[in-house]
C-alpha positions in Angstrom: -7.0 -39.2 -21.4 -7.1 -41.8 -18.6 -3.5 -40.8 -17.6 -4.6 -37.1 -17.2 -7.5 -38.1 -14.9 -5.2 -40.3 -12.9 -2.7 -37.5 -12.4 -5.5 -35.1 -11.4 -6.8 -37.6 -8.9 -3.3 -38.2 -7.6 -2.7 -34.5 -7.2 -6.0 -34.0 -5.4 -5.1 -36.8 -3.0 -1.7 -35.4 -2.4 -3.3 -32.0 -1.5 -5.8 -33.7 0.7 -3.0 -35.6 2.5 -1.0 -32.4 3.0 -4.0 -30.7 4.6 -4.5 -33.7 6.9 -0.9 -33.8 7.9 -0.8 -30.0 8.6 -3.9 -30.4 10.7 -2.4 -33.3 12.6 0.8 -31.3 13.3 -1.3 -28.5 14.8 -3.2 -31.0 16.9 0.1 -32.6 18.1 1.3 -29.3 19.4 -1.5 -29.3 21.8 -1.1 -32.9 23.0 1.2 -33.9 25.8 2.7 -37.0 27.3 4.3 -37.3 30.7 7.0 -39.8 31.6 8.3 -40.6 35.1 11.7 -41.8 36.3 12.7 -42.9 39.7 9.3 -44.1 40.7 7.8 -40.7 39.9 10.5 -38.6 41.6 11.1 -36.9 38.2 8.3 -36.2 35.8 9.0 -34.9 32.3 6.2 -33.6 30.0 6.7 -33.3 26.2 4.3 -32.2 23.5 3.5 -33.9 20.3 6.2 -31.8 18.5 8.7 -33.6 20.7 9.6 -30.5 22.8 10.0 -30.7 26.6 7.4 -28.4 28.1 8.0 -29.1 31.8 10.1 -31.0 34.3 8.9 -31.6 37.9 11.3 -32.9 40.5 10.3 -34.1 44.0 12.3 -32.6 46.8 13.3 -36.1 47.9 15.1 -36.6 44.7 17.5 -33.7 45.5 20.5 -34.9 47.4 23.3 -32.2 47.3 25.8 -34.9 48.0 24.7 -37.1 45.1 23.6 -35.0 42.2 24.6 -37.7 39.8 21.5 -39.7 40.6 19.3 -36.7 40.0 21.0 -36.0 36.7 20.5 -39.7 35.6 16.8 -39.5 36.6 16.3 -36.3 34.6 18.0 -37.9 31.5 15.9 -41.0 31.8 12.7 -39.0 32.2 13.5 -36.8 29.2 14.4 -39.8 27.0 11.2 -41.6 27.9 9.0 -38.5 27.3 10.6 -37.9 23.9 10.1 -41.6 23.0 6.4 -41.4 24.0 6.0 -38.1 22.1 7.5 -39.6 19.0 5.3 -42.7 19.2 2.2 -40.4 19.6 3.3 -38.3 16.6 3.8 -41.4 14.5 0.4 -42.6 15.3 -1.2 -39.2 14.6 0.5 -38.9 11.3 -0.4 -42.4 10.2 -4.0 -41.6 11.0 -3.8 -38.3 9.1 -2.4 -40.1 6.0 -5.4 -42.4 6.4 -4.3 -45.2 4.0 -3.2 -42.7 1.3 0.4 -43.9 1.5 1.7 -47.0 -0.1 2.1 -50.0 2.3 5.4 -49.8 4.1 6.0 -46.0 3.5 7.1 -44.4 6.7 6.5 -40.6 7.1 9.4 -40.6 9.6 11.9 -40.6 6.8 10.3 -37.3 5.6 10.7 -35.7 9.0 7.0 -36.1 9.8 
């Protein structure tokens, strides 16, 4: 009988964790991070779902004779914003799991 209770408890915990993860994913959609490149000449904002939501470029960053620099700044800003958004998502998901996962288990391998 003990095994049945343990399975029921485990199933309940799994359901609770799924609810917390779902809630955290909804929360992440509303959170944003902004990264800068070129001393703030390019600002890229990403949400917690790791989607770019805006890019702002200062006029001074636009040199028609050297678009390569602007392209590099945009790429750097996007990469930094996505890294920051991924870190934010990982933290949120770890908090949502709230110690329910075995030590060392990474939700990133599950796409979370």
